[in-house]
N, C-alpha and C positions, 0 to 999 in steps of 0.2 A: 504494500500500500504506500502510495506516494506521501511523503511527509510534508505537511503544510505549516508546521508550527516551529520551524527552525528558529525563528525570531519574530519579535512583534512587528517589525517592518514588513516582513513577508506576509504575516497574518493580515495586516491592513491592506495589502495589495490584492487580497482575495475578495474584497467587498464586491467588486464588479461581477466576479464569477458567482458569488453567493446570490446576488440579485437575479442573475440569469437562471440559476438553479431554482430559486423560489418561484419565479415566473413559470418555470416548467412544471413545478408541483401544482401551482395554481390551476394551470390549464388541464392537467391530466387527472387531478384528484379533487381539488377544492370545488371547482365548478360543478362537477357531478354530485358531490356531497350536498351542495346547496340545492340543486334541482330535486334530488331525492328527499331532502328534508322539507322542501316546500310541499311536495306531494304528501309526506307524512303528516305535516301540520294541517293540510287541507282535509285529509281523511279524518284526522282527530277532531277538528273543529267543525266539520260538516253537520254535526248534530245540532249546532246552534242555528244554522240556516234551516235545517229540516224542521226544527221546532216552529218557526214562524210561517211555514207553509203547510202545516197540518199534521205533523208527527204526533203531537199529544192527543189531538182529537181522534185520529184514526186508531190509535192504540189504546184509547180509553185511559190516558194518564191524567191523574188529578193531583192536586196539592203539590207536594214536593217530589213526585215520582221522577220528574226530569232531573232534579238534583241527585237523586239516587243513581240514575244512569250515568251521569257525569262522574260521580264519586267512584263508581265501580270501575271505570276506566283507570282511575288513579290507583285503586287497590291492586288491579292487575299489573299496572306499570311498576309500582313499588315492590311487588312481591318478589321480583327477580332482579331488580336493578342493582342491588349491592353485589351481586355475583357476576353480573354481565361482563365487566371488563376483564375479570380473571379468566372467564371462559374464552373471551376474545383473544387474550394474550396466548392462550394455549392452542386454540384452533386456527387463529389468524383472521384478520379483518376481512380479507378477500373472500372468505367463506361465510363468516357469521353475518356481516352487515347486509349483503344482498339477500341472504335467506330470510332475514327479518323483514326486509322490504316486501318480498313476495308474500310472506305470511300475513302481514297487516293489510296488504292490498286485497287478499282473498277474504279476510274477515270483514273488511269494510264493505266489500261488494255483497256479502251475505247479509249485512244489515238491511239491504234493500228487499229481502224476501221474507222478513219476519212478519208475524201476524199479531203478536201480543207483546205487552211491555216486559213480561218475564223473559221472552226471547231477546228483547233489546238489552236487558240487563246482562244476559249471558254473553252476547256479542260484544258489549262494551268491555266486559271483563277480559275476554279473549283478545280484543284489540289492544288493550293496555299491555297485556303480556307479550304480544307480538311486537309492539313498538319499543318495549323495554330494551335498553342496551344500545340503541342506534346512536342517539346523540352523544352519550358518554363514550361510545366506541370511536366516533369521529373525533371527539376532543382528544382522546388518547393517542390516536395515530398521528394527529396533527402535532402533538408534542414530540413525536418521533421524527417527523419530517422537517419541522421548522426550527431554526435557532430562536432563542429567547427574544432577541431584538425584533423578530418578525412575527412572533406568535400571537401577541395580543391583537394586532391588526387583522390577521387572518381569521382568528376566532370570531372577531367582530363581523367580518364578511360572512362567515358561516351563519352566524345568528341573524344576518340580514334575511335569511329564509323565513324567519318567524313572521315579521310584519308583511313580507311579500306574500306569504301564504294567505294572510288575512286580506290583503289588497286584492289578490286574484280570486280567492275562494268565494267571496261575496258575490261579485258579478257573475262568476262562472257557475256557482251553485244556483243563482237566480235564473240563469239561462237554462240550466239543466232541469230546474224545477218546473219549467213551463213547456216541457215536452209532453204533448198530449198523447195518451195511450188509453185504450178502453179498460185495461185491467191494472196497469202499473201507475201508482200514485206519483204525484210530483216529488214528494220527499224521497220516494224510493229511487227515483232516477238520480238524485243527488248522491246517494250511497253507491249505487251500482256502477255508474260510469266513473266516478272518482276512484273507486277501488280497482276497476279494470285498467285504468290508465297507469296505475302504480306498478302493476305486476311486471309488464315487459321492461319498464324503465329500471326496476330493481334488478332484473336478470342481467342487465348490462354490467352491473357491478362486479360480476365474476371475472370480467375481462379488464375492468378499469381500475379497481382498487388493488392496493398492494399492502403487505403487512408492515414493512419498514423499508427505509431507503436501500439497504443492502440487497433487498430482493427485487428492486424495481428494474424491469426489463428496459424501460425507456431512459434510464440514467446510464451515462457512461461510467467506466471505472474511475475516471478522474473526478467526476461529480460525486460519486459515492465516497471516495476518499476525502473530498473536501468537507462534506457535511459531517462525517464521522469525526474528523479531526477538530472541526469547529465546535461541535457540541461537547467534546471532551474538554476543550479549553475553557468554555464558559461554565463548566461545572455541571452539565447535564449528560445523561446517557441515552443511547439510542434504543430502538425497539428490539434489537437483537439480544439485549441483556436479559438475564433471567430475573424473575420476581424473587424477592427476598422476604420471607415471612417476618423477620425481625424488623426490616424497614417498613413493612406494611403495618405492623402493630404500632410502630412508632408514629407513623403518619396518622393513624386512626385515633391515637391518644393526644394529638396536638390540638390544644384548644384554639390556637390561632387559626388553624385551617377551618375549624367549625365556625369561628367568628366570621371569617371571610365568606363562607358558604351561606351563613345566615343573611348577610347583606344581599347575596344573590337570591336567596329565598324571598326576601322582601320585594325586590324589584320584579320577581317573577309573578307575584300576586297581581301586579298591575297588568302584565302582559297576558296572563290567563284570563283576567277580567275582560280584556278586549277580544281575545280569541273566541270565547264561548258566549259571553253575555252582552257584548256590544250591540248585536242586532236586537236583543230583547230590551236593553236599556233605551235604545233609540226608539224602538217600537212603542214603548210605554210613554214616550214623550208626545205621542199622537201621530206619528208617521205610519204610513201603510207598510205592510210587509215588504213590498217591492222597494220602497224608498229606504226602509230600515236596512235591507241587505246592501244596497248601494252605498248608503251613507256610512255603514260600518267599516267601509274600506278607508274612509278619510283619516281616522286616528292612526291606523296602521301605516298609511302613506306617510304621515308625519314621522312615525317611528322609523320607517325605512330611510328617510332622509337623515334622521338623527344618528342611525347606525353608521351611515356613510361618513358622517362627520365625527364619529366617536374617536377615531384615531387622532384626528387633529385636535379634538378637545383635550385628550391626554397630553399632547405636546404643548398646547396652549397653557394648561394648568401645571405642566412640568411634573405631573405625578398622576398615578392611577387613582389613589384614594380620594384626592380632591375632585377629580373628574367624576368619580362614582358618586360622591356626595352631591355634586351638581345635578346629575341625572336623577338621583333619588329625590332631590328637592323639587324638580319639575313634576315628577309623579305625585309627590305629596301635595303640591299646590293644586293640581288637577283634581285629586280626590277631595280636597277641602271644598273646592268650588261645587262639585257634584253633590256633596253632602249639605252644603249651605243653601242651595237654591233649586227651584224647579223651573227657573227661567230657561227656555229652550236654547237660545243662542249661547248663554253662559255654560250650560251643561255640555253642549257639543264642544265648546271651547275647552272645557274641563277634560273631556274625553281626549281631545287632541293633545293637551298637556300631558295627560296620563300616558298616551301612546308615545309621545316624544321622549319623556323621561324613562319609561319602562324599557323601551327598545334601545335607547342610548345606553342604559345600564347593562343590557344584554350584550352590547358591543364593547363594554369595558370590563365588567366584573368577571365573567367566566375566563376571559383571556388573562386577566390579572391573577386569578386563582391558579390557573395551570402554570403560568410563567413563574409565579412565586413559589411553586411547590413542584419543581421539576428536577430536584437534585438527584433522584434515582428513578428507575422505572416504577418501582413500588409506590413512591410518593406521587408520581404522575398518574398512576392508575387509581390510587385512592382519591386524589384531588378531582380528577375528571368524573369519577363515579359519584362522589359526594355532591359535586356541583349540580349534576343532573338529578340526583336523588332529592336534594333540597328543592330544586325547581319543580319537580313533580309533586312534592309535598305541598308546595304553594298552590298547585292545581286542586289538590284535595281541599284546601282551605277555601279557595274561591268558589268551588262547586257547592259549598254548604253555607255560604253567608249571603248569597244573592238569592233570596227566597221569593216565591211568587206572591205570598201574602204581604211582603214588604214593598211591593211596587206601588207607585212609580219612583219613590224617593230612594229606596234601597239603603235605608239608614245603617243597617247592620253591616252590609257589605262594604260601604264606603268608610265607615268608622274603623273597621278592621284594617282596611288598606292604610288609612291614616296612621294608625298605631304601628303597624309593621314597618312602614316606610320611615317613620321617625326613628324606630329602633335600628333600622338598616343604616341610617346615617351615623348613628352612634357606634355601630359595629365597625364601620370604615375608619372612624377616628381612633378607636381602640386598637385596631389592627395596625394602623400607621405607627402608633406609639410603640407597640410591641416589636414591629419589624426594625425600627430604629434602634431599640435596645439590643435586639439580637445581633444586628450587624456590628454594633460597637463591641459586643462580646466576641464576635469572630475576629475583629481587628485586634483586640487585646490578646487573644489566644495566639494569634500569629506573631505578634510582637514578642510575647513571652517565650515562644518556642523558637523564634528567630528562623522561621521557615519561609523561604521565598515562594510566592505563588507560582506554581507550575501548572501542568495540565491535569493533576489529580483533582477529581470532581469535588471532594470535600474541601479542598483548599481554595478553589476558585469560586465556589458558590456564594452568592449574596442575595438577600431578599430584595426584590424590586418593589418599590412602593411609589 
């Protein structure tokens, strides 16, 4: 393997080659991951559109039956999430991730042939189990492919799929729901066609995705050597390294990681509110189902723009934690507006603020969590798993605080969002203080031991905040 780390001057000269390498990974892996995630988010959130075009009436759903259905998705999702990345590391992303996509596409399509609410409950549980592991798996392999300096921006681009799914799924599902058929209901078309679109796209993943850079057929040996050497210098390890049970336990016991993922949990409550309940919230403001579906894309469109600007926001703030606080602050202001008034323009503006802050937070926080916890493969695995696990737990919360009887103000739902977003800001501040303290400890240990920073991971690693 060609050595790229002879000296720091030579290391600096590799920047251009590293940018070229990252663009190649963007083209071959990241774009596909975004497309498949958009389909997954659309399949997951299509129940919100189906609700406003007759799902509840046709299945005889009353009171909080819809909340039960959305909760069961989260139960299925969480049931296997903590084990998903360990399975992926053993079997390989190129096998696990496309298989998951095919499974959730099939389950989504089967939601279109159900006849009772009990059958819907079962399908939502299976859908959650099928989607479990995809997002965490993508985050994990991204930590294998990208250096720390490039990872946050790329994770932000990946999370762009979340608002884009909402932007596209509303108008798309609206169009699908107006397909006239003598026996198939409008809401059934939403599930069937969205699921059938997902299956062939997922199958392409067997040929597109790779387990780690060393196995990439589209990378030259020179490029493989470059990324392996670079990641060793910055104190992170590649996907070819084996999991360590000791490092895994250490990562799981790190309160700082849990604090960071709680901030991500807080911001996800806002994004899940938009994904599932935005059409209903807008519908309760007096808009027709058609206009509710179309207008529900507006807050997510604001979120998509915010994610594109997330990387620049981090650079402008010169820190991840401050940029995350800013994003959480926008979401907090939006939730306060929706809690305080029933004025239609103000509430729509509040939804847009919620979308802007929530999705901007998704463009900052997950990348920060993975970047700051990439010292070993085990820490990357735990960090990516916990990030998605806590995000899914936020979905569980959102599914049970926006209740039909609380419409149109939804006091409980917006109050919970306000409380969680406030705590999320506090979590970012505490994390920043802790990281500064730990970095000073690293520096002190190095001075005491008089060890020069070389390419050993434990010596080169520092927390990024």
